[in-house]
C-alpha positions in Angstrom: -18.5 -31.7 20.9 -19.7 -28.2 19.7 -18.3 -26.9 16.6 -17.6 -23.2 16.2 -18.6 -21.8 12.8 -16.3 -19.1 11.8 -18.5 -16.1 12.1 -16.1 -13.3 10.1 -15.3 -11.2 13.2 -12.2 -13.0 14.5 -9.2 -11.7 13.2 -5.2 -12.8 13.5 -3.4 -12.2 16.6 -1.6 -8.8 15.8 1.5 -10.3 17.4 1.2 -13.3 15.0 0.8 -10.9 12.1 3.8 -8.8 13.1 6.2 -11.6 13.3 4.6 -13.1 9.9 5.2 -9.8 8.3 8.6 -9.5 9.8 9.4 -13.1 8.4 8.2 -12.1 5.0 10.3 -8.8 5.0 13.3 -10.9 6.1 12.9 -13.3 3.0 12.4 -10.6 0.6 15.7 -9.2 1.8 17.2 -12.7 1.5 15.8 -13.7 -1.8 15.5 -10.3 -3.8 18.0 -8.1 -1.8 15.6 -5.6 -1.6 12.6 -4.9 0.9 9.0 -4.6 0.4 7.0 -1.7 -1.0 4.1 -0.7 -2.9 4.4 2.4 -4.4 6.9 1.3 -7.0 4.4 -0.8 -8.5 2.0 2.2 -8.9 4.9 4.3 -10.4 5.4 1.6 -13.0 1.9 1.1 -13.9 1.3 4.5 -14.5 4.6 4.8 -16.7 3.1 1.8 -18.7 -0.1 3.4 -19.2 1.5 6.7 -20.5 3.6 4.7 -22.8 0.6 3.1 -24.2 -1.4 6.4 -24.5 1.5 8.6 -25.5 4.7 7.1 -26.4 6.2 10.0 -27.7 5.8 11.8 -24.5 7.7 8.7 -22.7 10.7 9.3 -25.0 10.9 12.7 -24.2 10.3 12.6 -20.7 13.3 12.5 -18.1 11.3 11.0 -15.7 9.1 8.3 -17.7 11.9 7.2 -19.9 13.6 5.8 -16.8 10.9 3.4 -16.4 9.4 2.9 -19.8 9.5 3.2 -23.4 12.3 1.6 -25.7 13.1 -2.1 -24.6 11.7 -1.3 -21.0 8.9 -3.4 -19.6 7.9 -1.4 -16.5 5.0 -4.2 -15.7 7.8 -6.7 -15.7 9.0 -5.9 -12.1 8.9 -8.0 -9.0 7.1 -5.0 -7.2 4.2 -5.1 -9.8 4.2 -9.1 -8.8 4.4 -8.2 -5.1 1.2 -6.0 -5.4 -0.7 -8.4 -7.6 0.0 -11.1 -4.9 -1.1 -8.9 -2.3 -4.5 -8.1 -4.0 -4.8 -11.9 -4.9 -4.1 -12.8 -1.2 -6.5 -10.4 0.2 -9.3 -11.6 -2.3 -8.5 -15.3 -1.4 -8.6 -14.3 2.4 -12.0 -12.5 1.8 -13.6 -15.5 -0.3 -12.3 -18.0 2.4 -13.4 -16.4 5.7 -16.5 -14.9 4.2 -15.5 -11.3 4.4 -16.0 -10.6 0.6 -18.4 -7.8 0.4 -18.8 -4.6 -1.2 -19.7 -2.0 1.5 -18.7 1.2 2.9 -17.8 1.5 6.6 -18.7 5.1 8.0 -20.1 6.7 10.9 -23.7 7.8 11.2 -22.6 11.3 11.4 -21.2 11.4 7.6 -22.8 10.0 4.4 -21.1 7.2 2.4 -20.2 9.8 -0.5 -18.4 12.0 2.1 -16.6 8.9 3.4 -15.4 7.8 0.0 -14.4 11.5 -0.8 -12.2 11.5 2.5 -10.7 8.0 1.5 -9.9 9.1 -2.1 -8.6 12.6 -0.8 -6.3 10.8 1.8 -5.3 8.2 -0.7 -4.1 11.0 -3.2 -2.3 12.7 -0.5 -0.5 9.8 0.8 0.1 8.6 -2.9 1.9 11.9 -3.6 3.6 11.9 -0.3 5.1 8.5 -1.0 6.4 9.9 -4.2 7.9 12.7 -2.5 9.5 10.4 0.1 10.6 8.0 -2.6 8.7 5.4 -1.0 5.5 4.4 0.8 5.0 2.9 4.2 6.4 -0.2 3.2 9.6 0.8 1.3 10.4 3.7 3.1 9.4 3.0 6.8 9.1 -0.8 7.3 12.0 -1.7 4.9 14.1 1.3 5.9 13.7 0.4 9.7 14.5 -3.2 8.9 18.2 -1.9 7.7 18.3 0.5 10.6 18.1 3.4 8.3 17.6 6.8 10.1 15.2 8.0 7.2 13.1 4.8 8.0 12.6 5.9 11.6 12.1 9.4 10.4 9.5 8.5 7.9 7.5 6.3 10.6 7.6 9.1 13.1 6.0 11.5 10.4 3.6 8.9 9.3 2.2 8.2 12.9 2.5 12.0 14.0 0.6 13.3 11.2 -2.0 10.4 11.6 -2.3 11.4 15.3 -2.8 15.1 14.2 -5.2 14.0 11.2 -7.4 11.7 13.5 -7.8 14.5 16.1 -8.7 17.2 13.4 -11.6 14.9 11.7 -12.6 12.5 14.8 -16.0 14.5 14.8 -16.6 12.7 11.4 -16.3 9.0 13.3 -17.2 9.5 17.0 
């Protein structure tokens, strides 16, 4: 009997992945009473870092004092644990399926440096947008749509619409 060794190119069926994600979202609502999200963990991490570096600023800031300062512990938030779990799970998956490598995927038409700058720029813009929208794709769109929020649907349409336009503009860097 021939054994197939995992070659690192086979991925989970996307339909099964969607069902698993929906199940995790349902369990999150059932167990915690809230949906999934990642931008809140970043916000809490930034508040905790500012509290360490400049605690006086946190005490006098209307924004930061909501999350840090005094007896508040911004890193003791379920969103922080969720994101740490996602990172640990991704690391473990990469390790188990031989995908744990340091590499930069990019087209031959652009340099590695340009690819990293594009990725960083996109991440900064998306992070800023997630704070303006009061949630990231997981929190505002996915969890919002799960509770049939009109804002969740609007957010998802805006995300995919913007991605479609940006892909059309930047496609020359990849094709």
